[in-house]
C-alpha positions in Angstrom: 112.3 113.0 122.3 110.5 116.1 121.3 106.9 116.2 122.2 104.4 116.0 119.3 102.0 118.9 119.0 98.8 116.9 119.0 95.4 118.4 118.0 92.5 117.8 120.4 89.2 117.6 118.5 86.0 119.4 119.5 84.5 116.1 120.5 87.5 115.4 122.7 87.2 118.7 124.4 83.5 118.1 125.0 84.4 114.8 126.6 86.6 116.6 129.1 83.9 119.0 130.3 82.0 117.6 133.2 78.2 117.6 133.5 78.2 120.8 135.7 80.4 122.7 133.3 82.6 123.6 136.2 85.8 122.1 135.0 87.0 119.0 133.3 86.5 115.3 134.0 88.9 112.4 133.4 88.9 110.7 130.1 90.3 107.3 129.3 92.3 106.6 126.2 91.2 103.2 125.1 92.7 102.7 121.6 95.4 104.2 119.3 94.5 104.3 115.6 97.2 104.2 112.9 97.1 105.5 109.3 99.8 105.2 106.6 98.8 108.6 105.0 99.4 112.2 106.1 96.0 113.6 107.1 95.0 117.2 107.8 93.6 117.0 111.4 91.6 119.9 112.7 89.3 120.4 115.8 86.3 119.4 113.6 87.8 116.1 112.5 85.8 113.0 113.7 87.1 110.3 111.4 90.6 109.5 110.2 90.3 108.7 106.4 92.2 105.6 105.4 92.8 104.5 109.0 94.5 101.1 108.9 93.7 99.6 112.3 93.2 100.4 116.0 95.5 99.1 118.7 93.9 98.4 122.1 95.5 98.3 125.5 97.1 101.8 125.2 99.5 102.4 128.1 100.7 105.9 129.1 101.4 108.4 131.8 101.5 112.1 132.4 105.0 113.5 132.2 104.2 117.2 132.6 101.1 119.4 133.1 100.8 119.8 129.4 102.5 116.6 128.2 101.5 113.0 128.1 103.4 109.9 127.0 101.5 107.0 125.1 102.6 103.5 124.2 100.8 100.8 122.2 102.1 97.5 120.7 101.2 95.6 117.6 102.3 91.9 117.6 100.5 90.9 114.3 102.2 89.9 111.1 100.9 93.1 109.3 103.3 95.4 107.4 102.7 99.1 107.2 104.0 102.7 107.8 102.5 105.1 110.2 102.3 108.8 109.4 99.1 109.6 111.4 98.1 108.5 114.9 94.8 109.1 116.6 93.7 108.6 120.2 90.2 107.2 120.8 88.0 107.1 124.0 86.2 103.9 125.1 83.0 104.9 123.2 84.9 105.4 119.9 85.1 109.2 120.1 88.2 110.6 118.3 89.9 112.5 121.2 93.0 113.8 119.4 95.3 113.2 116.5 98.7 114.0 115.0 100.0 113.6 111.4 103.2 114.3 109.5 104.8 113.6 106.1 107.7 111.5 107.3 106.8 108.0 108.8 106.5 107.9 112.5 106.9 104.1 112.5 107.8 101.5 109.8 106.5 98.0 110.8 107.8 94.8 109.0 105.6 91.7 108.9 107.6 89.4 111.3 108.4 92.1 113.8 106.6 93.6 116.8 105.9 97.3 116.5 105.9 99.5 119.7 104.5 102.9 119.0 105.7 105.4 121.6 105.1 109.2 121.5 105.5 112.1 123.8 102.5 114.4 123.1 102.2 118.1 124.0 98.7 119.4 124.7 97.6 122.9 123.8 96.6 123.6 127.5 97.8 122.3 130.9 95.2 119.5 131.3 97.3 116.3 131.1 96.3 115.3 134.6 92.7 114.5 133.5 93.9 112.0 130.8 94.0 108.3 131.8 94.9 105.2 129.9 93.0 101.9 129.7 96.1 99.7 129.1 98.6 98.7 131.8 101.5 97.8 129.7 105.2 98.8 129.8 105.9 102.5 129.4 109.1 104.2 128.5 108.6 108.0 128.6 111.4 110.5 128.2 112.9 110.9 131.7 113.1 114.2 133.5 113.8 115.4 137.1 110.2 114.4 137.9 109.5 111.5 135.6 111.2 108.1 135.5 111.8 106.9 132.0 114.4 106.7 129.2 117.4 109.0 128.8 119.6 109.7 125.8 123.4 109.3 126.3 125.3 112.6 126.2 128.2 112.9 123.7 131.7 113.8 125.1 131.2 117.5 124.0 127.7 117.6 125.7 129.1 116.1 128.9 132.0 118.6 129.0 129.6 121.5 128.2 127.4 120.5 131.2 124.3 122.3 129.8 121.7 119.5 129.0 119.6 118.3 131.9 117.8 115.5 129.9 120.8 113.3 129.0 122.9 110.8 130.9 126.7 110.8 131.2 128.6 107.6 130.4 131.8 106.5 132.2 133.8 107.7 129.2 132.0 111.1 129.2 132.6 111.4 133.0 136.3 110.7 132.4 136.4 113.5 129.8 134.7 115.9 132.2 137.1 115.2 135.0 140.1 115.5 132.6 138.9 118.9 131.5 138.4 120.0 135.2 141.9 118.7 136.1 143.4 120.6 133.1 141.8 123.8 134.3 142.9 123.3 137.9 146.4 122.5 136.7 146.5 125.7 134.7 145.5 127.7 137.7 148.1 126.0 139.9 150.7 126.8 137.3 149.8 130.5 137.5 150.1 130.3 141.3 153.5 128.6 141.0 154.7 131.4 138.7 153.4 134.0 141.1 155.2 132.4 144.1 158.5 131.6 142.3 161.4 133.2 144.1 159.3 134.1 147.2 160.4 133.1 150.7 158.6 130.3 152.4 157.5 132.6 155.2 155.8 136.0 155.3 158.1 139.0 154.5 158.0 142.6 153.2 160.3 144.9 151.1 161.0 148.6 151.0 160.0 150.2 147.8 163.7 151.1 147.1 164.6 147.4 147.2 162.0 146.4 144.5 163.9 146.3 141.2 161.5 144.1 139.2 157.8 143.2 139.2 154.8 145.4 139.4 153.7 147.6 142.2 150.1 147.7 143.4 148.4 150.6 141.9 147.2 151.5 145.4 150.9 152.1 146.4 151.7 154.4 143.5 150.8 158.1 144.2 148.9 160.0 141.6 151.6 162.1 139.9 151.6 163.9 136.6 153.9 162.4 134.0 155.9 165.7 134.0 156.8 165.1 137.7 158.5 161.8 136.8 161.8 162.7 135.3 162.4 161.3 131.8 159.2 159.2 131.8 157.7 160.7 128.7 161.0 160.3 126.7 161.6 156.8 128.0 158.1 155.7 127.0 158.5 157.3 123.6 161.7 155.3 123.1 160.1 152.1 124.3 157.2 152.5 121.8 159.5 152.9 118.9 162.2 150.5 119.8 162.1 146.7 119.4 161.6 145.0 122.8 160.0 141.9 124.3 158.4 140.8 127.6 158.1 137.5 129.4 154.5 136.1 129.9 154.8 136.9 133.6 155.6 140.6 132.7 152.4 140.9 130.6 149.5 141.1 133.2 146.7 138.6 132.7 148.4 136.9 129.6 148.8 133.5 131.3 145.2 133.5 132.5 143.9 134.6 129.1 145.8 131.8 127.3 144.4 129.3 129.9 140.9 130.6 129.2 141.4 130.2 125.5 142.6 126.6 125.9 139.6 125.8 128.1 137.2 127.3 125.6 138.7 125.2 122.8 138.3 122.0 124.7 134.9 122.7 126.1 132.8 124.6 123.7 134.5 125.6 120.4 131.4 127.0 118.9 131.6 130.0 121.3 135.2 130.9 120.5 135.6 134.1 118.5 139.4 134.1 118.5 141.2 133.5 115.2 143.2 130.2 115.3 146.3 129.4 113.4 148.1 126.1 113.0 146.1 122.9 113.6 143.1 122.6 115.9 141.1 119.4 116.5 137.4 120.3 116.6 134.7 117.6 116.5 132.0 119.9 115.0 131.3 123.6 114.4 128.4 125.8 113.1 128.7 128.1 110.1 126.8 131.3 109.4 123.5 131.7 111.4 123.7 128.2 112.9 121.8 126.2 110.2 124.9 124.7 108.7 126.6 122.2 110.8 130.0 120.6 109.9 131.0 117.4 111.8 132.9 114.2 111.5 131.4 110.8 112.0 133.1 107.4 111.6 135.1 107.7 108.4 133.2 110.6 106.8 133.0 114.4 106.9 129.4 115.5 107.0 127.7 118.8 106.3 124.1 119.3 107.5 122.1 122.3 106.5 118.5 123.5 106.5 115.8 124.3 109.0 114.6 121.8 111.7 112.5 119.1 110.1 113.8 119.9 106.6 117.5 119.2 106.9 119.7 117.9 104.1 123.0 116.0 104.5 126.2 115.9 102.3 128.8 113.3 103.3 132.4 112.7 102.0 133.7 109.2 102.9 137.3 108.2 103.4 136.8 106.0 100.3 136.2 109.0 98.1 132.4 108.5 97.8 129.9 111.3 98.0 126.4 110.9 99.5 123.5 113.3 99.3 120.7 112.6 101.9 121.9 109.1 102.3 122.0 108.3 98.5 125.3 107.9 96.7 126.0 110.4 94.0 126.8 108.9 90.5 130.4 108.9 89.4 132.6 107.0 87.0 132.9 104.1 89.4 129.2 103.3 89.7 127.7 104.7 86.5 128.7 104.1 82.8 126.6 106.3 80.4 127.8 104.1 77.5 125.6 101.2 78.8 122.4 103.3 78.7 120.1 104.3 75.8 119.8 108.0 75.0 116.3 109.0 76.3 114.5 112.2 75.1 111.3 112.8 76.9 108.8 111.4 76.4 110.5 108.7 74.3 113.8 106.9 73.9 116.1 107.1 70.9 118.2 104.3 69.7 117.6 100.6 70.5 117.1 99.2 74.0 116.7 95.5 74.6 116.3 93.1 77.5 118.3 89.9 77.6 121.9 88.8 77.0 123.7 88.1 73.8 120.5 88.9 71.9 119.1 85.4 72.9 115.4 85.5 73.9 115.4 89.3 74.1 112.7 91.9 73.8 113.7 95.0 71.8 111.8 97.7 73.7 112.2 100.4 71.0 113.4 100.3 67.4 114.9 97.5 65.4 117.3 96.7 62.7 115.0 97.9 59.9 111.8 99.0 61.6 111.7 102.2 63.6 109.2 102.7 66.3 108.3 99.0 67.0 108.7 96.6 69.8 110.2 93.3 68.7 110.6 89.8 70.2 113.8 88.0 69.1 115.4 84.6 69.8 119.1 84.4 69.1 119.0 87.7 67.3 116.2 86.6 64.9 112.9 88.6 65.0 109.9 86.3 65.7 107.3 88.9 66.3 106.6 92.6 66.6 104.1 95.3 67.7 103.9 98.8 66.3 101.8 101.7 65.0 101.5 103.5 61.7 102.8 100.7 59.4 99.2 99.4 58.6 96.4 101.0 56.6 95.2 104.3 57.9 97.9 104.4 60.5 96.3 101.7 62.7 98.2 99.8 65.4 99.2 96.2 64.6 100.7 93.1 66.0 102.1 90.1 64.2 105.1 88.3 62.7 107.2 89.0 59.6 105.1 88.3 56.5 102.0 87.5 58.5 100.6 90.7 60.0 97.5 90.6 62.2 95.8 94.0 62.1 94.0 95.6 65.0 91.8 98.5 63.8 90.7 101.5 65.8 87.0 100.8 65.8 86.4 97.0 65.5 89.5 94.8 65.9 90.0 91.9 63.6 92.4 89.0 63.2 93.1 88.1 59.5 89.5 89.2 58.7 87.9 87.3 61.6 86.0 89.3 64.2 87.1 88.4 67.7 84.7 88.0 70.6 84.1 91.2 72.6 81.4 92.8 74.7 79.3 93.6 71.6 78.9 90.0 70.5 79.6 88.0 73.7 78.4 88.4 77.3 80.9 86.6 79.5 78.2 86.4 82.3 76.2 84.0 80.0 79.1 81.6 79.5 79.5 78.3 81.5 82.6 76.2 81.3 81.8 72.7 80.1 83.9 71.3 82.9 81.6 72.8 85.5 78.6 70.7 84.1 80.4 67.4 83.7 78.9 67.3 80.2 80.8 65.1 77.8 82.9 63.6 80.6 84.2 60.1 79.6 86.0 59.3 82.8 84.8 59.0 86.4 82.8 62.0 87.5 83.3 63.5 91.0 80.7 62.6 93.7 78.6 65.6 94.6 78.0 66.5 98.3 75.6 69.4 98.5 75.4 71.3 101.7 72.8 74.1 101.0 69.9 75.0 98.7 71.8 78.0 97.4 74.7 75.7 96.3 72.3 73.6 94.2 70.5 76.7 92.9 73.8 78.2 91.6 74.7 75.2 89.5 74.5 75.8 85.7 71.8 74.4 83.5 73.1 71.0 82.2 74.9 70.1 85.3 75.0 66.4 86.1 76.6 64.4 88.9 76.3 61.3 91.0 75.4 61.8 94.7 75.4 59.4 97.7 72.4 58.5 99.7 71.3 61.1 102.3 72.7 64.0 100.3 71.3 67.4 101.2 68.4 68.5 99.0 68.2 65.2 97.0 65.9 62.1 97.2 66.9 59.7 99.9 68.6 57.1 97.8 71.9 57.4 95.8 71.4 58.5 92.2 72.3 60.7 89.3 71.2 64.4 89.2 70.6 66.4 86.0 69.6 70.1 86.1 67.3 70.7 83.1 66.4 74.4 83.3 66.1 77.6 85.3 63.2 80.0 85.9 63.2 83.5 84.3 63.7 85.1 87.8 64.6 84.2 91.4 66.9 81.4 90.3 64.2 78.8 90.4 65.1 75.5 88.6 63.9 72.0 87.6 65.8 68.7 87.6 65.6 65.0 87.2 67.1 62.3 89.4 67.6 58.6 88.3 68.4 56.1 91.0 71.7 54.2 91.1 71.7 50.5 90.3 73.7 48.5 92.8 73.8 45.3 90.7 73.4 44.3 87.1 69.8 44.4 85.9 68.4 46.1 89.0 65.3 48.3 88.4 65.7 51.8 89.8 63.4 54.6 90.8 63.2 58.1 89.2 62.2 61.5 90.5 61.3 64.9 89.1 61.7 68.0 91.1 61.6 71.8 91.1 62.5 74.8 93.4 60.7 78.1 93.4 63.9 80.1 94.0 67.6 79.5 93.9 67.7 79.5 97.7 64.7 77.2 98.1 64.6 73.4 98.7 63.3 71.4 95.8 60.2 69.2 96.0 60.8 65.8 94.5 58.0 63.6 93.0 58.6 59.9 92.5 57.8 58.5 89.1 55.8 55.3 88.8 57.7 52.6 87.1 57.6 48.8 86.8 59.8 48.7 89.9 57.2 50.3 92.2 53.9 49.9 90.4 52.0 46.7 89.3 48.8 47.4 87.4 47.6 43.8 88.0 47.2 44.6 91.7 44.9 47.6 91.0 41.2 47.7 90.2 40.4 49.1 86.8 38.5 52.4 87.0 36.9 51.7 83.6 35.5 48.5 82.1 36.1 47.7 78.5 32.8 49.3 77.7 34.0 52.6 79.1 31.6 52.8 82.0 33.3 53.8 85.3 33.2 51.8 88.6 32.1 53.4 91.8 34.3 52.3 94.7 33.0 52.5 98.4 34.4 51.2 101.6 32.4 49.1 104.1 32.5 46.3 106.7 32.0 42.6 106.4 31.9 41.5 110.0 35.3 42.6 111.5 36.8 43.0 108.0 37.2 46.2 106.0 36.2 45.7 102.4 36.0 47.8 99.3 32.8 47.4 97.1 33.2 48.1 93.4 29.9 48.9 91.7 29.5 48.6 87.9 27.5 51.5 86.4 26.9 49.6 83.2 23.4 48.6 81.9 23.6 45.4 84.1 24.8 46.7 87.4 26.6 44.4 89.8 29.3 44.6 92.5 32.3 42.8 93.8 33.8 42.9 97.3 37.6 43.3 97.8 39.0 42.4 101.3 41.3 45.1 102.6 42.1 44.5 106.2 40.9 43.0 109.6 40.2 45.0 112.7 42.2 44.2 115.9 40.3 42.8 118.8 40.5 44.3 122.3 42.9 41.6 123.4 45.0 42.0 120.3 45.1 45.8 120.9 46.2 45.3 124.5 48.8 42.7 123.5 50.3 44.9 120.9 51.8 42.1 118.9 49.8 41.8 115.6 51.1 43.7 112.6 48.3 42.9 110.1 45.4 44.5 111.9 44.1 48.1 112.2 42.9 49.8 115.4 39.3 50.8 115.9 38.1 53.4 118.5 36.6 50.5 120.5 40.0 48.8 120.6 41.7 52.0 121.8 39.2 52.5 124.6 39.6 48.9 125.6 42.8 49.7 127.5 42.4 49.5 131.3 41.3 52.8 132.9 39.6 54.3 135.9 38.9 58.0 136.2 38.2 59.8 139.5 40.0 61.6 142.3 42.1 58.5 142.4 42.5 56.5 139.3 44.7 55.0 136.6 45.2 54.9 132.8 47.0 52.3 130.6 48.6 54.3 127.8 47.5 52.7 124.4 50.3 51.1 122.5 52.6 51.0 125.4 53.3 49.1 128.7 53.0 52.2 130.8 50.3 52.9 133.5 49.8 56.3 135.1 48.2 56.3 138.6 47.2 59.2 140.8 45.4 59.9 144.1 44.4 62.4 146.8 44.5 61.9 150.6 42.2 64.2 152.5 43.1 62.9 156.0 45.3 64.6 158.6 48.8 63.2 158.5 51.4 63.7 161.3 55.1 63.7 160.8 56.3 60.1 160.0 55.9 57.2 157.6 52.7 56.7 155.6 51.6 54.2 152.9 49.5 54.7 149.8 47.6 51.6 148.4 47.6 51.8 144.6 44.2 51.6 142.7 45.7 48.8 140.6 49.0 46.9 141.0 52.0 47.6 138.8 52.7 44.1 137.2 56.1 45.3 136.1 56.9 47.6 139.0 56.7 51.3 139.8 59.2 53.5 137.9 58.5 56.9 139.5 56.5 58.4 142.4 56.1 61.9 143.7 53.8 63.6 146.3 53.1 67.1 147.4 51.5 68.2 150.7 48.0 69.8 150.8 47.2 73.0 152.8 43.4 73.2 152.5 43.1 75.8 155.3 45.9 77.9 154.0 47.8 77.8 157.3 51.0 79.8 157.1 53.0 77.7 159.5 52.1 74.3 157.9 55.5 73.4 156.3 55.9 69.8 155.2 57.6 68.0 152.3 57.2 64.4 151.1 60.0 61.8 150.7 59.7 58.4 148.9 60.8 55.6 151.2 59.8 52.5 149.1 57.9 51.4 146.0 56.0 48.1 145.7 53.7 46.5 143.2 50.5 47.6 145.0 51.7 50.5 147.3 54.1 53.3 147.9 55.6 54.3 151.2 56.3 58.0 152.0 57.8 59.9 154.8 56.0 63.1 155.8 58.8 65.4 157.0 57.9 68.5 159.0 60.2 71.4 158.0 59.9 73.3 161.3 58.7 72.5 164.8 55.6 74.7 164.6 54.2 73.2 161.4 51.5 71.0 163.2 50.0 68.2 161.1 49.6 68.0 157.3 46.0 68.2 156.0 46.6 65.4 153.4 48.6 65.1 150.2 48.3 64.4 146.5 50.5 61.9 144.6 51.2 60.5 141.1 53.1 57.3 140.1 54.2 55.8 136.7 54.9 52.1 136.3 54.8 49.1 134.0 51.7 46.9 133.4 53.7 43.7 133.0 57.4 42.7 133.4 59.9 42.0 136.0 60.2 44.7 138.7 63.6 45.8 139.8 64.2 44.2 143.2 66.3 47.1 144.4 63.1 49.2 144.8 61.1 46.5 146.5 63.3 45.3 149.4 61.6 47.2 152.1 62.5 47.3 155.7 60.7 44.7 157.8 57.1 44.0 158.4 54.4 43.2 155.9 52.3 46.3 154.9 49.5 43.9 154.0 48.2 42.8 150.7 51.4 43.3 148.8 55.0 42.1 148.6 56.8 41.5 151.9 58.6 44.4 153.5 58.0 48.1 153.6 57.8 49.1 157.2 54.9 49.5 159.6 53.4 52.9 158.8 49.6 53.4 158.3 48.1 52.4 155.0 45.8 54.9 153.3 43.3 53.3 150.8 42.6 55.4 147.8 
């Protein structure tokens, strides 16, 4: 994997510089942003335009001092391409980015996308980059980094040059085979050299050597003239036909072995001209940018610079492909089936459909040039064109029944259609949205907000159940009668729903100040809820008003109606009776009203210790203060008044009148009786001394049956109350 040359932004570099400006500080990559577009990223870039999303949990590692590896996964159902990636710090700062024209990743909806990239930094500072995620990483492996390796081809394994690829068993076998072939060739040369030699060491006199080659060191340096007949012999040899064995030509066997090794290991470095047939898996042409190789059942030619390559492939089936796309030939393209096109138009007739049934004639026609026709079973049923109408206007219609569309104001057979000049679509309301004219059952409305009611169109009507939001409490029928000139305010009417035949119903009118405001509903007086016979006339028949005043007649509240006519008089109307003190305390009567005296008639006693009967209830609150010294142990409080129905709650808190630091007590409830409460004064530490009194409060019932669980004390009679409760001192309050 080639490292991507990423661009670190100015903000990213600033994040690296520590506070003392003496070096760099670690930065944490928290997110990886993806964008489907190619973006020009510079050091000044702070935002990636068109960024699609950011992936958190970025994992990564440092693979070299100037190279980092990053990995992020997207498990969503999103579908997108990635041409730009951006690295972000935890505070959202754009640290660095990379962009290219070709997609880096193509994600399909149901798949999980794992974005992995090896990134090369402009300076050796990879060791200060950290990653927030802890996921699985697969960086390119090297001698120092554990990761993913590519598999070497057979040629790469035999060449033995790459240090970043792994050898397969098949590749290893090819390497060992090449090594064995080279070794065998060397052994063959040794065999030729040793052929005919004795098995043990020996030597020969020069006169006994009739073949072979002397060592140059053993031949004295003599001029050619001193060797009789040498010049003539050599001249005859040069001109006469002769031959030599391989062994007689020095170095020939080794040269042939070297050529064979070069062919099998690295043919692209062989400069020797080959004849016959040679099996070569691939070779380069020219300056090395054209690469010819075989793959599967095709011969491929790749040319062009890195990053801008083009491919031409010839398959065994006789097909030709250019950059992966098949080239048109007679087997996959028939020009006779296509209309002749002349930019920017098409000549001839092109149509969609089969057998001219239900087809659209895109251009032309049997007798109309330049129109688009609709045909069924070959018969034209409509057309659209330009220039056939008056003044060369476009038109649309059917044979014998044209409908013209003019350039300025369209019309259909003389009728002006609705458009923005004579109709505002925003002012239209569908009748179905108002329930107006509905003859069947209308849907039940269930409003949930004031804005929902305010958005309803004028004329809306519906039935609603009781308790519906924003409506009167009973079920009824709502009708919106109008809206305000601004703010969406509105007015409406509600008619109650009749449950049985002949039932009288109520009615309300209401209005809201704004479309998001709650309406205020006012109930209308009807014969159902108003009887004039039960009311006093404000005016007599002579037109003089009555003066109405309230007063008392004994314990009764009465209304006096004075006539302001020439002969004044008055009449008393009985309104209600006041409750007596006993009736107020009993709390039973429902046809009386309370007077202040009746409220103050409830039992009470105010002081340092006292009680209060709560009006209208069965509760009594009692309280008290003990100003006596209390040692650790049980103590009783006599209540100011007995609880007829039992004590429900009691609590006490110690007093520390002298502010002694070491006095540390807390009070615990031991028992509750009708006329007293027993406590336990608990010393929190041994040096607390005695407690200087305590304050307490209790709540109980005036009458009723006390719960026996709280009144089954532990032996002894505290005196004056129910049996039980222990034998502690009784403090009267």
